[in-house]
N, C-alpha and C positions, 0 to 999 in steps of 0.2 A: 612829200617830205617838207615842202614850203609851207603848207597849211599847218604842221606840227609845229616848224620852226616859228610862225606867227603865235602860236598859241603858248610855247614855250617862252616868246618874247612876253608876251600879255602877263603871264604869269610871271616873270620876274619882272616887271615894273610893278605889278599889284603889289609882290612882298616888299619891295623897296619902298614905296609908297606907306604901305602898312605899317612897316618897322620905323620910317621917319615919324609918323605919326604919331605912334608909343613913344617914341623919345621926346618929341615935343610935349605930349599929353603929360606923362609922368615927371619930365623937369618942371612942367608948367605946378603940375602936383605938389612937387617937395617945394617951390618956390612959395606956393599961395599958403603953403603951411609953416613953413620955416621963418620965411622972410616976411611975410605982411601978416601971418599970424593969423588966417580966415583961408581955411582950406578949401579949396574949389568941390562943388559937391558932385560936379559932373564927372570928372576925371577918372575914376574907380571905375564905375560902370563902362565908360570908353574905351579904358586900357583893357578889360575884361575882354569886349567884345570884338576887338581890334586883334587881341590876342586869339581868340575863338577864327575869326577869319584868316589869320597869321598863320596857325597850326594846319587849317585844313587845305587852304592855298597852296603851303608849303609842303604838305603830304603828296598832293596832287603832281607838284611839279618834281619831286623826288621819284615819285612814281612813274613820272615821264622818262626821267633821265635812268631807269633801272637802278635804281642807287638805293632802295629800301634795304632794312635792316632784314639778313635772312640767313637761315642757319645753311651753310653749302657743304653738308659731308656726305650726303648723297650726290648732288651733281658732280662733285670732285670725283666719285667713283665711277660716274654713268660715262658713255662714250655711244658716241653715233646714235642711232635711231632711239636709243633707249633714254639718251640725255633730253633729245628732241622733242620725246612725247612728256618727259616728264617736266621741263619747262612750259610748255604748250598745256599741261594740266595744273600746272601752279599758276598760270597766267589765267586761266579758266575760273580757278577757283577766285583770285583777285575781283575777274569780271563780275563772279556770281557776288560776291561780297557789295561791289560798288553798286551792281544795280538793285541789288535786294534791300539791304541795309540802308545805303546812301540816298540811292534816286527815289525809289518807291517810300522806303521810311522816312527819310529827310524829308520829300514831297509832302508826305501825310502829315509832318510836323508841321510844315510850313502853312499848309491848308490849315489844318487845326486852329491855328493861333491866328493866321489872318480869319477866319471866321469867327473867333471867340474874340477878335478884335483887342488882343494882348498887347498892353504896350508896356515898355521898358520903366523901371520907377523914377529914374531921374531924368533921364534923354526923353521919356515921352515918344519914344518912335516905335514903329510896330515890331513886334519880336520876330515876325514872320520876315523880316529884313535883315535879322541876326542870324536867324536858322536858314535864311535863303543860300548861304554858303556849302552846307551839306550837300543837297542833292547835283548842286554846280559841281561841287570838287567830283562827287562821286560819277558824277558824266565824264569830268576830265580822266578820271582813274579807269574808267571803262573804256573811252577813246585810246587812252597811251597802250593800256595793256593788250587790247584787240592790234592795234598797232605793232606792238612786240612780237605778235603772235605770225601775223603776216609776215614780218621781218625775219623771224626763225624760218618760215614756210619757204620763204624766197632764197634767203641763204641756202637751203639743202638743193636746191634746184641744181 
């Protein structure tokens, strides 16, 4: 549990920093465009990439808090072992998605953009840095849902 709390804290700080960065970035964009009359060229791209990181880090965090959007018609009707099996199945499907799509697929995306040495248009940073959040977020989702399964099993004993 202590390890999970440390990860939660790290993601909370990351999300807060990203939000602060986005506020400063967009404020500078508005100021430079309307007050200075010379819009900053990097702010649009930086805010877009910050939003990607914020969205994926936030999704992992919410997943860890078990606060993701869910249709709960079936779980409300089940009790006991049936509910436990359904919850384990749901967490397993999320783990499968996180591992295959986010970690493996996202890892391939990072690898390909790194090999091709693709850079962002304005910031000139490697796009692999931008896409790096996809497999990292996937690993977090896999970890959190594995943790949830272990908690479900532990609570049944």
